N, C-alpha and C positions, 0 to 999 in steps of 0.2 A: 380385427379381429378375423381374421383368419387364422385356418393352421396348415403348416407346413406337415408333408407327406413323411410317416415315420420309417426307419429302414427296419426297425423291428418288427416283425411281425406277432408279435403278441399284441401290442400295442394297441388298442381300441379305445380309439377319443370316445366312443358311445358306450362305454361300458356302463351297464348295470343300467341302460335305456333302453333293449330290443323287447320287442314288444308281439312277439309269436307266439299261438297259443300251445300251451302243454300238449305233451304225448305221454300216453303210458310204455315201460319200457314192456316186452316179453317176460323179461327175467326179475324183473322188481316192480314194485309199485309206487318208487318216486320218481314222479313225472320228469322229463325231462324238456327242453328249451332248444327246437332245431335256429340257429339261426340263420339270418338273410340280411342282404344290407341295400335294407327296403328307405332309407334317410341316410342326407347327404351327415357327415362328422357335426358336431355342434361348434360354433364360431366360437364360444364362450366356454372356456372349464366348468363343469358337472359339477367337479368337486376341487380341490383346494390344489393346488400344481407350488410348485416348491420356486420360491423370489424373496430375495435382498431383504427385503422389508418381512419376511416371515420373522425376522432374525431379530427386528430393534424391538426395545423395549417403550413402554407406550403408559403417560399417567394413564390407568383407567383402575375402576375396583380389580377388587381381588377377586379370582373366579375358582368357584368347587369345582371341583371334577372327580370323576370315577377313583383317579388315582390317588384324591384324599381318603376312600372311603373304607381300605383294609386293605387282607395283602393281595396282591397281585402276579400274575403271570402275563408274559407276555405272549401272545401267538399270531398263528398267521388270518385270521379273519374271527367275527363276529359270530358264523357259524358251527367253525372248531371250540369256540370257547364252550357257543351250548352244549356241544358233546360232550367236554370235561365238566361242564360241571351239573348232567345227567349222569357220568359215571360219577364222582364225588359224592352223589346224594344214593347211590346203587339205586339207579332206575333202571330194569330189564322188560325182559318176556311177562307177559302179567298184568304187569305194572299198567295204569292209565297215566296221561300227562294234559290236566288244561291248557286250550292256547286258545287263545282269539280266533274269530272267524276273520279277520277282518289281519291280514299277518303276508308274509311271501314264502313261499315253497322252503327256503332254506331255513326258516326257523322248524319248519313241521320237517324236515331229513330227517337231523338228528334222531328224533325223535323215535324216526322211522329202525335210523340206523341200531337205535340200543335196543331194539328188541319191543316198546312199550308202543301202546295205541295211542294217536294223539284225541283228547273229546275236545270240541269246539262248542265254544262260551259267546253270547254276543255282548257286544257293544253296546255304548249309547253314542248319538249324534256326536255328541261331544270327542268323541272317540275316548271316552272312561268306562274301565269295564261293568258288565251287567252282575254282582254282584248275586241277585235273587234265581237271575239262569244258572251263575254258576254250584250254587249254593243245592243244587233243585239235581245236578248232575257228578254231585259228590256217591262215591262210595267206597266198599272198605277198599278195593284197592286202587284207588285214586290217590296220588303220592307226589304229586307237584302242580305247583301254583305256575304259570308264568304269566307273566304282564307287562306290558311293553309300553317305556312313552314315548306313546307316537310325535317322531316331524320334532323331539326334543322338549316336551311340553308335557312336566311329568304328571301321572296318575297319582290318586289320595294314594302316596308311599306309606302313608303312617295306619292308615284305616289298612288296608289291603295287608298288612304284615300282625295286624290285630286280626284281623278275619283268618290266615293262616293258619295265628298260632292255638284260636277256638275251634279251630277244625281238623289240628294237629298234620294240615300241609308246610311241605316246603316250599318256601316262593323265591325263586329263580324270577329274577329283575331284569329285563330285556332294554338295557339301555344304548344298544346299536344305535339311535335317533341321537343321543341320550350324554355326550360323553359329560358335557361341563351340562351344570347347572348342580342344583339344591332345592329340596324341599324342611318345611320345619327348621330351618337353620343347617340342617346334614346335605354334605353331597347323597346325589345322587349314586346309587348302588351302595346305599351304608343300609340301605332297610333289607333287600334277601337275602336267604340264605347263602346265596350264589348270587351272580350278578355277571352280569356280559356287557363288554361294551365291543365297540366299532372304530376302531383306531385313524382308520385310512377314510372313513367320514369325514373328520375335523382337523386332520394334520397333512404335509404334505408330502403321503407319503404312499408308494403303489403297493401296499399289507401292510395289513397290521388288527388285531382284534386281539381283547383281552379279557382274563376270564377274574374275576374278584369276589375277597370273602370279607366281610366286616366281620362274621361271626364265627369262619374254622382259617385254621392257617393250612398252607398251602406246601409248607416247605416238602413234602413228600411227594411232590407232582413234579415228576423228572420231564424234562423238557431236551429232542434234542435238535443241532441244527438242520436246518432244511442244505445244505451241502453248500461247496462253493459256488455252484453254476448260479444255486438259489439267490446269495447272497452280490452275485454280480448282477445278476439279470433283476433284481429290484433296485441296484444304485442307479444302473444305467438307465431303465427306462424311466426312472423319475426323471431323472434328467432329459429325456427323452421328448417325455411330453410338456416340459416346463416350456423346454424353447421351442417346438410345437404349438407352444399359445402364443410366442412373441414375450416370453420372458430371458432370461440371462441372456442376452446373447452376446455379450462379452465373452461370455464364458463358453456357449458357443461357438463363436471367433477362434479361442481361444485352444478348443480341445477337437478342429475336427477334425485333425488329421489321426490325434485316438482315435474316437468314435468311427470315421473309416475304417480303421484296424479293427474296430470290435466287431463290425456289423461281419466284417468278413469272413472272419474266426468265429461268430456266434451260428452265418448261415453255414457252415462249415458242421460243426458239430452236432446243428440243428439235422441237418440233410444225415449225416451218420446214426444217429439217435434215429431217424425217424425209420427205419428200417430193421430195426432192433426192440424198439418201445414206445410203448408210449406215455410213459412220464413224461409229467410238462416238470419246467423249472419254475414254477411258480405255482398258487395254488389256483385255480378255478376262479373261486370270489374275486383277486386281483384283476382279471383277463374278463372282465361284464360275465362271466357264467354264471348257470342258478343251480349249476348241480353241486351233492355232498362229495368232498374228496377224503376217504375214512384215512388214507394214505397222510394225510397234512393236519389229522389231530392231533398226535406230540412232536408236530414239528413248531422250534422256536421262530418270532417273526425277527424279521432279522438286525441288525446288527446295524444298519444304516435306520432303519425304521426306530427304534428304541435309541439314537443318537439323537437325528432329528427331532421326537418328540420332547426330546431334554431341552433343546437350544430353541426353540422355537416358542415364541410370545406369548403363553395361554393368555393373558390380560388380551392383547392384541386377539388375535381371536374371537375370546369375548366381546366386544367390544364393539367390532366390525360387523360379526352377524350380526347384533341388534339393530344395532345402523342402517344394515342394507335392508332386514327384515322390514321395518319401521317405514323404511323410506317407500317397499314394496307394496306394506299395508296402508300409504297414504295414496299412493298413484294407484294398488287397481281394490282395495277397499269395496266400495260404492261404484261398481261397473257393474252394466243390467247385464241379468241371465248367469250370473257368477256369484260370488259370495265367498272371504275368507275362511278357512276352515276354525281358525284361532285371531277370531278380529281384537285380540288385549295382547300384550307382551307383559306381563308379571317382568317384576324383578328376580333375581337369578335365574334367568331364563334364557336359554344364547340357544337358538334353534338350527334344525340341521338343513330345514329349506322350507319355502313358504311355502304352506297347500291351500290351491283354493278349487275352491265348489265349482264346476263350469255347469250350466245345465245340458249345453250338446256339445259334450268333450269330444269326438271322436276326428268332424273338423278344424275343430280348434285345434286339437292336440296336432293332426296331417301337416295342417296348416305351420304351426310353429315350426315342428321337427326340418320339413321342407325349407324354411328357412335360417336352420343350423340352431335354434333357442335348444338353450341345457334344460332338459323337462327330467322329470323324475319320477318313474310310475308305480311307486311302491304301492301293494299289492293289485297290483292288475289282476296276475292268473290266479285265482286262489286255488286252492287243492281241491281235488277232482270230486263231485259233491256234495260242496259248502253252495248252496243257493239259500233264495230268499226264505224257505220254511228252515233255514239253521238263522240268518240274522239277516234280516234285510238292511239297513245302516250298512255292513258290511258290504251288501252287496254293487248300494250304491256309491259309498266311496270309493271301491275298484272300480269302477266302472266312469265314474266322472271328478275324481280328485288328479287333478292336474298339478304338481308342485317344483317351486322355482328355484335354483341354488340362490343363494345368499349369502355362504361363505365369504374367508375373511380376504381373500387372493381376488375375485372380480374387482375390476375398476370402478371410479365412478362411469366411464362413458360407455364401461359394458352390460355393466347397470340399468342407464339410462336405458338402451336401445335394447336391452329384452322390456323393457319395461312399456317402451317405444309397440314392437312387435307384440305384445300379449295383450296390448290395447286395441291394435288394430283386428286381430282376428277375433274377438272377442267383439268386438262393433258391427265386422259382415259376418261371424259363422253361429256366434254364440246363443240366439233363439235357437229352441230345441223348434225341431221342426215336423 
């Protein structure tokens, strides 16, 4: 369960799990998140990595996904898909966009970039949206309601669709956590005027997001290539990450010389470019950053990512995520000083992670991170000004929910180790002091 060091500087095994506080730029109201190597890299992959097993067909129930919902455009991240959706909905200066108080910064930054104002609404303890609070915040300039299918568990999407129709709001369905799944017999992504998704949370790829619409054509939306450097970086980094977690070792041995030459050439290119440009070969979303890169909004997802998404077994993804979630639920669901955020796993739900509310999260988090356990802290840093007066539930979830990987590429031994580590940490540190 150990990782080897990567020769590609941009690869961060802890991407998406940094926990430094947000600061405000002098030039922009958008928070940025400084980084520091406060913890060792995770010993188990946080997100899916490439394996031969990813392509094996399995005998499992059919799995619906956003790919079945309607017209689709493949982009580099979910945050870029949000920006494109807002453009399609003609959101601009003077408009208000209703967004949940429980969020990550990458959901809010595209709203600011569009010149609109985010209006934060409450959510309930089960993460369902608070329609009463939303109703109280609708004005003549409110244009869009953004609702999130948290952690892979769909909202009551039919109800939200009816609510938006009644209030003449456009509905942006955020499926960043919910690439797979269904509601009322329809695939997630079908209910919003537009929907967005993050494919790199569910597939063994280095970048990827989707803009989807079941109600509007997307033929007029033109995307452009990220360039040869981007295409090469995405494919090589996906392999490097897989090699680093002990996967595809035969392929690693076969490719040792090409990879060595690639790294030497890559370092020369980076050294030359560093003196003349700050442009990255990949969006910050792929490299663990929280920032929003407007330059990547119109870029198409890589050929590598699109091919892998076509070839990987969707049924296998769904079956193994459900199996791993249920194993975590059985082992961690009744521990003291904690509770699963979702104690049941309905049919047609394929979780992103296993979210666990903990009474004394900081020492538990620190202990697990120092042990190399893969943890996701969605919403750990809320937008400046979001406090208990806006939504107490959001503050509580932000502070106390630790989420553990349950993706399809975790081995049984790795999952057992995660379970033992969480059990030990909760018994040692779980009680609030």
